[in-house]
VMD Tcl script that builds the backbone (N, CA, C; Angstrom):
set m [mol new atoms 318]
animate dup $m
set s [atomselect $m all]
$s set {name element resname resid chain x y z} {
  {N N MET 1 A -12.402 1.608 -7.896}
  {CA C MET 1 A -11.153 2.083 -8.444}
  {C C MET 1 A -11.191 1.868 -9.959}
  {N N ARG 2 A -10.634 2.815 -10.684}
  {CA C ARG 2 A -10.568 2.710 -12.148}
  {C C ARG 2 A -9.263 2.023 -12.540}
  {N N ILE 3 A -9.417 0.949 -13.338}
  {CA C ILE 3 A -8.291 0.139 -13.797}
  {C C ILE 3 A -8.273 0.154 -15.315}
  {N N LEU 4 A -7.087 0.332 -15.877}
  {CA C LEU 4 A -6.908 0.322 -17.327}
  {C C LEU 4 A -6.111 -0.909 -17.726}
  {N N PHE 5 A -6.616 -1.656 -18.703}
  {CA C PHE 5 A -5.889 -2.773 -19.289}
  {C C PHE 5 A -5.172 -2.281 -20.535}
  {N N ASP 6 A -3.888 -2.523 -20.603}
  {CA C ASP 6 A -3.091 -2.242 -21.785}
  {C C ASP 6 A -3.303 -3.371 -22.795}
  {N N GLN 7 A -2.827 -3.157 -24.024}
  {CA C GLN 7 A -2.873 -4.213 -25.038}
  {C C GLN 7 A -2.177 -5.447 -24.475}
  {N N GLY 8 A -2.723 -6.602 -24.712}
  {CA C GLY 8 A -2.112 -7.848 -24.258}
  {C C GLY 8 A -2.685 -8.367 -22.958}
  {N N THR 9 A -3.323 -7.512 -22.183}
  {CA C THR 9 A -3.953 -7.967 -20.946}
  {C C THR 9 A -5.266 -8.650 -21.318}
  {N N PRO 10 A -5.437 -9.907 -20.950}
  {CA C PRO 10 A -6.642 -10.641 -21.363}
  {C C PRO 10 A -7.931 -10.011 -20.823}
  {N N ALA 11 A -8.840 -9.681 -21.727}
  {CA C ALA 11 A -10.103 -9.040 -21.364}
  {C C ALA 11 A -10.938 -9.843 -20.369}
  {N N PRO 12 A -10.952 -11.191 -20.403}
  {CA C PRO 12 A -11.767 -11.932 -19.440}
  {C C PRO 12 A -11.398 -11.667 -17.979}
  {N N LEU 13 A -10.205 -11.168 -17.745}
  {CA C LEU 13 A -9.782 -10.836 -16.380}
  {C C LEU 13 A -10.710 -9.805 -15.749}
  {N N ALA 14 A -11.247 -8.905 -16.538}
  {CA C ALA 14 A -12.098 -7.826 -16.022}
  {C C ALA 14 A -13.297 -8.352 -15.241}
  {N N LYS 15 A -13.854 -9.479 -15.667}
  {CA C LYS 15 A -15.029 -10.043 -14.998}
  {C C LYS 15 A -14.735 -10.451 -13.561}
  {N N HIS 16 A -13.470 -10.616 -13.227}
  {CA C HIS 16 A -13.074 -11.080 -11.906}
  {C C HIS 16 A -12.588 -9.943 -11.011}
  {N N LEU 17 A -12.749 -8.722 -11.470}
  {CA C LEU 17 A -12.220 -7.585 -10.722}
  {C C LEU 17 A -13.295 -6.650 -10.188}
  {N N SER 18 A -14.526 -7.140 -10.061}
  {CA C SER 18 A -15.557 -6.277 -9.486}
  {C C SER 18 A -15.215 -6.073 -8.015}
  {N N PRO 19 A -15.473 -4.964 -7.440}
  {CA C PRO 19 A -16.321 -3.858 -7.883}
  {C C PRO 19 A -15.560 -2.772 -8.640}
  {N N HIS 20 A -14.349 -3.067 -9.103}
  {CA C HIS 20 A -13.555 -2.063 -9.806}
  {C C HIS 20 A -14.136 -1.791 -11.192}
  {N N GLN 21 A -13.879 -0.589 -11.692}
  {CA C GLN 21 A -14.304 -0.211 -13.041}
  {C C GLN 21 A -13.121 -0.428 -13.980}
  {N N VAL 22 A -13.272 -1.391 -14.891}
  {CA C VAL 22 A -12.180 -1.762 -15.789}
  {C C VAL 22 A -12.496 -1.295 -17.205}
  {N N SER 23 A -11.513 -0.670 -17.835}
  {CA C SER 23 A -11.591 -0.277 -19.244}
  {C C SER 23 A -10.337 -0.778 -19.938}
  {N N THR 24 A -10.441 -0.965 -21.244}
  {CA C THR 24 A -9.254 -1.354 -22.004}
  {C C THR 24 A -8.804 -0.168 -22.852}
  {N N ALA 25 A -7.519 -0.164 -23.159}
  {CA C ALA 25 A -6.992 0.885 -24.034}
  {C C ALA 25 A -7.730 0.852 -25.370}
  {N N TYR 26 A -8.054 -0.329 -25.836}
  {CA C TYR 26 A -8.767 -0.466 -27.103}
  {C C TYR 26 A -10.146 0.182 -27.029}
  {N N GLN 27 A -10.903 -0.096 -25.974}
  {CA C GLN 27 A -12.248 0.478 -25.814}
  {C C GLN 27 A -12.217 2.004 -25.831}
  {N N LEU 28 A -11.179 2.568 -25.273}
  {CA C LEU 28 A -11.073 4.022 -25.148}
  {C C LEU 28 A -10.457 4.686 -26.376}
  {N N GLY 29 A -10.083 3.889 -27.371}
  {CA C GLY 29 A -9.448 4.442 -28.561}
  {C C GLY 29 A -7.986 4.784 -28.345}
  {N N TRP 30 A -7.377 4.190 -27.346}
  {CA C TRP 30 A -5.991 4.473 -26.997}
  {C C TRP 30 A -5.039 3.354 -27.413}
  {N N ALA 31 A -5.494 2.418 -28.210}
  {CA C ALA 31 A -4.705 1.235 -28.553}
  {C C ALA 31 A -3.402 1.576 -29.273}
  {N N LYS 32 A -3.366 2.662 -29.999}
  {CA C LYS 32 A -2.173 3.000 -30.782}
  {C C LYS 32 A -1.255 3.994 -30.077}
  {N N LEU 33 A -1.606 4.389 -28.853}
  {CA C LEU 33 A -0.764 5.330 -28.119}
  {C C LEU 33 A 0.525 4.662 -27.668}
  {N N LYS 34 A 1.603 5.395 -27.726}
  {CA C LYS 34 A 2.880 4.916 -27.194}
  {C C LYS 34 A 2.770 4.900 -25.670}
  {N N ASN 35 A 3.667 4.171 -25.014}
  {CA C ASN 35 A 3.561 3.992 -23.566}
  {C C ASN 35 A 3.485 5.291 -22.773}
  {N N GLY 36 A 4.330 6.253 -23.083}
  {CA C GLY 36 A 4.320 7.511 -22.341}
  {C C GLY 36 A 2.998 8.243 -22.464}
  {N N GLU 37 A 2.459 8.294 -23.675}
  {CA C GLU 37 A 1.179 8.959 -23.900}
  {C C GLU 37 A 0.039 8.178 -23.254}
  {N N LEU 38 A 0.112 6.862 -23.278}
  {CA C LEU 38 A -0.916 6.035 -22.639}
  {C C LEU 38 A -0.930 6.287 -21.130}
  {N N LEU 39 A 0.228 6.339 -20.523}
  {CA C LEU 39 A 0.304 6.624 -19.086}
  {C C LEU 39 A -0.260 8.006 -18.770}
  {N N ARG 40 A 0.064 8.976 -19.600}
  {CA C ARG 40 A -0.432 10.339 -19.396}
  {C C ARG 40 A -1.959 10.390 -19.507}
  {N N GLN 41 A -2.502 9.750 -20.540}
  {CA C GLN 41 A -3.955 9.715 -20.716}
  {C C GLN 41 A -4.624 9.015 -19.534}
  {N N ALA 42 A -4.048 7.916 -19.095}
  {CA C ALA 42 A -4.620 7.175 -17.969}
  {C C ALA 42 A -4.668 8.044 -16.716}
  {N N GLU 43 A -3.575 8.729 -16.429}
  {CA C GLU 43 A -3.546 9.596 -15.243}
  {C C GLU 43 A -4.499 10.772 -15.396}
  {N N ASP 44 A -4.549 11.367 -16.576}
  {CA C ASP 44 A -5.451 12.496 -16.811}
  {C C ASP 44 A -6.915 12.104 -16.692}
  {N N ASN 45 A -7.203 10.819 -16.876}
  {CA C ASN 45 A -8.584 10.329 -16.815}
  {C C ASN 45 A -8.857 9.544 -15.527}
  {N N ASP 46 A -8.048 9.786 -14.517}
  {CA C ASP 46 A -8.263 9.285 -13.158}
  {C C ASP 46 A -8.196 7.762 -13.015}
  {N N PHE 47 A -7.427 7.096 -13.876}
  {CA C PHE 47 A -7.181 5.678 -13.665}
  {C C PHE 47 A -6.141 5.550 -12.562}
  {N N LYS 48 A -6.344 4.605 -11.674}
  {CA C LYS 48 A -5.430 4.409 -10.547}
  {C C LYS 48 A -4.431 3.292 -10.780}
  {N N VAL 49 A -4.811 2.305 -11.635}
  {CA C VAL 49 A -3.950 1.151 -11.890}
  {C C VAL 49 A -3.925 0.865 -13.388}
  {N N LEU 50 A -2.740 0.598 -13.902}
  {CA C LEU 50 A -2.566 0.099 -15.268}
  {C C LEU 50 A -2.093 -1.338 -15.144}
  {N N ILE 51 A -2.823 -2.256 -15.796}
  {CA C ILE 51 A -2.377 -3.643 -15.856}
  {C C ILE 51 A -1.889 -3.889 -17.276}
  {N N THR 52 A -0.662 -4.350 -17.363}
  {CA C THR 52 A -0.011 -4.540 -18.655}
  {C C THR 52 A 0.765 -5.850 -18.667}
  {N N THR 53 A 1.141 -6.283 -19.852}
  {CA C THR 53 A 2.027 -7.437 -19.988}
  {C C THR 53 A 3.370 -7.004 -20.566}
  {N N ASP 54 A 3.572 -5.701 -20.680}
  {CA C ASP 54 A 4.797 -5.139 -21.245}
  {C C ASP 54 A 5.889 -5.117 -20.176}
  {N N GLN 55 A 6.732 -6.136 -20.183}
  {CA C GLN 55 A 7.775 -6.256 -19.173}
  {C C GLN 55 A 8.929 -5.276 -19.386}
  {N N ASN 56 A 8.935 -4.580 -20.507}
  {CA C ASN 56 A 9.981 -3.599 -20.776}
  {C C ASN 56 A 9.578 -2.183 -20.390}
  {N N LEU 57 A 8.360 -2.003 -19.937}
  {CA C LEU 57 A 7.851 -0.666 -19.634}
  {C C LEU 57 A 8.758 0.103 -18.680}
  {N N ARG 58 A 9.231 -0.544 -17.652}
  {CA C ARG 58 A 10.057 0.163 -16.660}
  {C C ARG 58 A 11.401 0.598 -17.220}
  {N N TYR 59 A 11.836 -0.025 -18.312}
  {CA C TYR 59 A 13.100 0.368 -18.942}
  {C C TYR 59 A 12.893 1.449 -20.002}
  {N N GLN 60 A 11.653 1.570 -20.480}
  {CA C GLN 60 A 11.351 2.513 -21.553}
  {C C GLN 60 A 10.818 3.851 -21.045}
  {N N GLN 61 A 10.324 3.880 -19.821}
  {CA C GLN 61 A 9.690 5.082 -19.284}
  {C C GLN 61 A 10.292 5.447 -17.932}
  {N N ASP 62 A 10.310 6.733 -17.635}
  {CA C ASP 62 A 10.691 7.197 -16.305}
  {C C ASP 62 A 9.441 7.117 -15.439}
  {N N LEU 63 A 9.336 6.080 -14.656}
  {CA C LEU 63 A 8.137 5.852 -13.862}
  {C C LEU 63 A 8.143 6.614 -12.539}
  {N N THR 64 A 9.262 7.259 -12.213}
  {CA C THR 64 A 9.342 7.985 -10.947}
  {C C THR 64 A 8.435 9.208 -10.920}
  {N N THR 65 A 8.036 9.682 -12.081}
  {CA C THR 65 A 7.175 10.867 -12.133}
  {C C THR 65 A 5.696 10.514 -12.283}
  {N N ARG 66 A 5.375 9.242 -12.289}
  {CA C ARG 66 A 4.004 8.781 -12.528}
  {C C ARG 66 A 3.239 8.613 -11.231}
  {N N GLU 67 A 1.952 8.927 -11.294}
  {CA C GLU 67 A 1.069 8.751 -10.142}
  {C C GLU 67 A 0.348 7.413 -10.185}
  {N N ILE 68 A 0.189 6.853 -11.372}
  {CA C ILE 68 A -0.555 5.619 -11.546}
  {C C ILE 68 A 0.263 4.425 -11.052}
  {N N SER 69 A -0.417 3.437 -10.506}
  {CA C SER 69 A 0.220 2.180 -10.121}
  {C C SER 69 A 0.271 1.285 -11.346}
  {N N ILE 70 A 1.367 0.584 -11.503}
  {CA C ILE 70 A 1.539 -0.284 -12.658}
  {C C ILE 70 A 1.753 -1.712 -12.174}
  {N N ILE 71 A 0.914 -2.607 -12.708}
  {CA C ILE 71 A 1.052 -4.031 -12.416}
  {C C ILE 71 A 1.361 -4.729 -13.734}
  {N N VAL 72 A 2.476 -5.439 -13.769}
  {CA C VAL 72 A 2.898 -6.139 -14.969}
  {C C VAL 72 A 2.668 -7.632 -14.769}
  {N N LEU 73 A 1.894 -8.219 -15.672}
  {CA C LEU 73 A 1.701 -9.668 -15.689}
  {C C LEU 73 A 2.743 -10.246 -16.628}
  {N N THR 74 A 3.391 -11.323 -16.231}
  {CA C THR 74 A 4.492 -11.863 -17.033}
  {C C THR 74 A 4.027 -12.808 -18.133}
  {N N THR 75 A 2.732 -12.868 -18.359}
  {CA C THR 75 A 2.198 -13.680 -19.452}
  {C C THR 75 A 0.925 -13.039 -19.986}
  {N N THR 76 A 0.596 -13.355 -21.219}
  {CA C THR 76 A -0.679 -12.932 -21.795}
  {C C THR 76 A -1.677 -14.085 -21.806}
  {N N SER 77 A -1.269 -15.244 -21.318}
  {CA C SER 77 A -2.092 -16.450 -21.366}
  {C C SER 77 A -3.215 -16.392 -20.331}
  {N N TRP 78 A -4.454 -16.277 -20.801}
  {CA C TRP 78 A -5.587 -16.226 -19.893}
  {C C TRP 78 A -5.686 -17.491 -19.026}
  {N N PRO 79 A -5.526 -18.712 -19.566}
  {CA C PRO 79 A -5.603 -19.893 -18.698}
  {C C PRO 79 A -4.584 -19.864 -17.552}
  {N N ARG 80 A -3.382 -19.384 -17.828}
  {CA C ARG 80 A -2.373 -19.291 -16.768}
  {C C ARG 80 A -2.715 -18.191 -15.772}
  {N N ILE 81 A -3.170 -17.053 -16.255}
  {CA C ILE 81 A -3.552 -15.955 -15.351}
  {C C ILE 81 A -4.732 -16.383 -14.489}
  {N N GLN 82 A -5.670 -17.092 -15.083}
  {CA C GLN 82 A -6.870 -17.536 -14.375}
  {C C GLN 82 A -6.510 -18.407 -13.165}
  {N N GLU 83 A -5.455 -19.169 -13.262}
  {CA C GLU 83 A -5.002 -20.007 -12.152}
  {C C GLU 83 A -4.436 -19.179 -10.995}
  {N N HIS 84 A -4.141 -17.908 -11.249}
  {CA C HIS 84 A -3.508 -17.048 -10.242}
  {C C HIS 84 A -4.330 -15.779 -9.980}
  {N N LEU 85 A -5.648 -15.899 -10.094}
  {CA C LEU 85 A -6.515 -14.732 -9.902}
  {C C LEU 85 A -6.351 -14.096 -8.532}
  {N N SER 86 A -6.195 -14.907 -7.514}
  {CA C SER 86 A -6.061 -14.335 -6.168}
  {C C SER 86 A -4.817 -13.459 -6.059}
  {N N ALA 87 A -3.744 -13.841 -6.728}
  {CA C ALA 87 A -2.518 -13.035 -6.710}
  {C C ALA 87 A -2.728 -11.721 -7.458}
  {N N VAL 88 A -3.466 -11.770 -8.562}
  {CA C VAL 88 A -3.763 -10.546 -9.318}
  {C C VAL 88 A -4.601 -9.602 -8.473}
  {N N VAL 89 A -5.632 -10.135 -7.848}
  {CA C VAL 89 A -6.499 -9.306 -6.999}
  {C C VAL 89 A -5.703 -8.731 -5.838}
  {N N SER 90 A -4.855 -9.519 -5.220}
  {CA C SER 90 A -4.022 -9.028 -4.113}
  {C C SER 90 A -3.106 -7.899 -4.566}
  {N N ALA 91 A -2.537 -8.039 -5.753}
  {CA C ALA 91 A -1.659 -6.990 -6.271}
  {C C ALA 91 A -2.425 -5.690 -6.475}
  {N N ILE 92 A -3.656 -5.788 -6.955}
  {CA C ILE 92 A -4.476 -4.593 -7.168}
  {C C ILE 92 A -4.828 -3.949 -5.841}
  {N N VAL 93 A -5.266 -4.747 -4.890}
  {CA C VAL 93 A -5.678 -4.232 -3.579}
  {C C VAL 93 A -4.514 -3.546 -2.869}
  {N N SER 94 A -3.322 -4.101 -3.016}
  {CA C SER 94 A -2.171 -3.533 -2.309}
  {C C SER 94 A -1.408 -2.488 -3.122}
  {N N ALA 95 A -1.857 -2.205 -4.339}
  {CA C ALA 95 A -1.162 -1.230 -5.181}
  {C C ALA 95 A -1.222 0.163 -4.560}
  {N N ALA 96 A -0.072 0.743 -4.397}
  {CA C ALA 96 A 0.025 2.102 -3.865}
  {C C ALA 96 A 0.277 3.058 -5.025}
  {N N PRO 97 A -0.118 4.312 -4.870}
  {CA C PRO 97 A 0.176 5.288 -5.928}
  {C C PRO 97 A 1.676 5.293 -6.243}
  {N N CYS 98 A 1.989 5.451 -7.497}
  {CA C CYS 98 A 3.378 5.518 -7.970}
  {C C CYS 98 A 4.119 4.194 -7.858}
  {N N SER 99 A 3.438 3.088 -7.694}
  {CA C SER 99 A 4.123 1.824 -7.506}
  {C C SER 99 A 4.247 1.043 -8.802}
  {N N TYR 100 A 5.202 0.142 -8.820}
  {CA C TYR 100 A 5.437 -0.757 -9.942}
  {C C TYR 100 A 5.584 -2.147 -9.350}
  {N N PHE 101 A 4.805 -3.092 -9.861}
  {CA C PHE 101 A 4.868 -4.453 -9.353}
  {C C PHE 101 A 4.793 -5.422 -10.519}
  {N N GLU 102 A 5.748 -6.336 -10.570}
  {CA C GLU 102 A 5.755 -7.352 -11.604}
  {C C GLU 102 A 5.272 -8.658 -10.984}
  {N N LEU 103 A 4.148 -9.162 -11.463}
  {CA C LEU 103 A 3.552 -10.390 -10.942}
  {C C LEU 103 A 3.980 -11.551 -11.837}
  {N N THR 104 A 4.877 -12.380 -11.303}
  {CA C THR 104 A 5.374 -13.520 -12.045}
  {C C THR 104 A 4.315 -14.616 -12.038}
  {N N ILE 105 A 3.890 -15.007 -13.215}
  {CA C ILE 105 A 2.903 -16.071 -13.368}
  {C C ILE 105 A 3.581 -17.205 -14.116}
  {N N PRO 106 A 3.795 -18.321 -13.415}
  {CA C PRO 106 A 4.507 -19.440 -14.046}
  {C C PRO 106 A 3.745 -20.045 -15.210}
}
mol reanalyze $m
mol bondsrecalc $m
mol representation Tube
mol addrep $m
């Protein structure tokens, strides 16, 4: 599955998501795209999941028309996310098309 990391998603997380293909918005030259355009580019390029730390995304975009699954991490802290890798992987595995899931990481 193709997964896109938005700005703020810690890059070391990608090493723990094999066999998925992970790219970052920065790697693709999409770092400066606004949220709506980023979602459009991701869908046009066959990404199935967007992982972001932008907790306001659901208030800024109409997500009902989106095909991509969105997983929001409530922190950008890699040490904290690392403690909850199994929850992140579970969220990815269970992500359905057009879904939005906010993963609370204490």
